[in-house]
C-alpha positions as CSV (number, residue, x, y, z in Angstrom):
1,M,-26.7,11.8,-0.3
2,K,-27.2,9.9,3.2
3,L,-26.6,6.0,1.4
4,I,-23.0,7.3,0.2
5,R,-21.9,8.6,3.7
6,D,-23.7,5.9,5.4
7,L,-21.1,3.6,3.1
8,E,-17.9,5.5,3.7
9,E,-18.7,5.3,7.5
10,R,-18.3,1.5,7.2
11,I,-15.6,1.4,5.1
12,A,-13.3,3.9,7.3
13,D,-14.7,1.2,10.1
14,E,-13.9,-1.4,8.5
15,I,-11.3,-1.1,6.0
16,G,-8.7,-3.9,7.3
17,D,-11.0,-6.5,7.2
18,I,-12.4,-4.9,3.6
19,K,-9.4,-5.2,2.3
20,W,-8.4,-9.0,3.7
21,Y,-12.3,-10.1,1.7
22,A,-10.4,-8.4,-1.2
23,K,-7.6,-9.4,-1.4
24,K,-8.6,-13.2,-0.7
25,A,-11.6,-13.0,-2.8
26,A,-8.7,-12.2,-5.4
27,E,-7.6,-15.4,-4.8
28,L,-10.0,-17.1,-6.5
29,L,-10.1,-15.7,-9.7
30,S,-8.0,-16.7,-13.0
31,D,-7.2,-15.1,-16.0
32,N,-10.3,-15.2,-19.3
33,I,-13.4,-15.5,-17.0
34,N,-16.6,-13.3,-17.1
35,I,-17.3,-12.0,-13.0
36,F,-20.1,-10.4,-11.3
37,I,-18.6,-7.5,-9.4
38,D,-21.9,-6.2,-6.8
39,S,-22.1,-2.9,-5.2
40,S,-20.6,-3.6,-2.5
41,S,-18.6,-1.8,0.5
42,T,-15.7,-4.4,-0.5
43,S,-16.4,-4.4,-4.4
44,H,-14.1,-1.2,-4.5
45,F,-10.8,-2.8,-3.1
46,L,-11.3,-6.2,-5.0
47,I,-10.4,-4.2,-8.9
48,P,-7.3,-2.9,-8.3
49,H,-6.9,-6.8,-7.9
50,V,-8.6,-8.2,-10.6
51,K,-6.2,-5.5,-12.7
52,K,-3.6,-8.5,-12.1
53,F,-5.5,-10.8,-15.1
54,E,-6.0,-11.2,-18.6
55,N,-8.2,-11.0,-20.2
56,I,-11.1,-10.6,-17.2
57,K,-14.7,-8.9,-18.1
58,I,-16.4,-7.9,-15.2
59,I,-19.8,-7.4,-14.8
60,T,-22.0,-4.7,-12.4
61,N,-25.0,-2.9,-11.0
62,S,-22.5,-0.9,-9.4
63,V,-21.7,2.5,-10.7
64,N,-18.9,2.8,-8.3
65,V,-17.2,-0.2,-9.7
66,L,-17.6,1.1,-13.3
67,L,-15.4,4.3,-12.8
68,S,-13.1,2.3,-10.8
69,A,-12.8,-0.3,-13.4
70,S,-12.3,2.0,-15.8
71,E,-9.7,4.0,-14.0
72,F,-7.3,0.5,-14.8
73,H,-8.6,0.7,-18.5
74,M,-10.5,-2.4,-17.5
75,P,-13.7,-4.4,-19.6
76,C,-17.0,-3.8,-17.7
77,F,-20.2,-4.0,-18.9
78,L,-22.9,-2.3,-16.6
79,I,-26.4,-3.3,-16.3
80,G,-29.0,-1.5,-16.8
81,G,-32.3,-0.6,-15.7
82,E,-34.8,2.2,-16.1
83,Y,-34.8,5.7,-14.8
84,C,-37.4,7.8,-15.0
85,E,-38.4,11.3,-13.0
């Protein structure tokens, strides 16, 4: 799939910056909050930082974020929609 390959290429090219932004974003978090995490390339690297907090609920539109959060057993709400072939 072209979109996935483009995302992987962007991550590979900008890995240092992406990790830095994820770490900085995590500094704005605290316990007992709800956060929305989008489908950006930085989001994947934010999840390991989020696991450090207590009682955070993740809301996302990204299956990749959902899968990453599940690795750390974090509650995650996937905003749904409709899929039709």
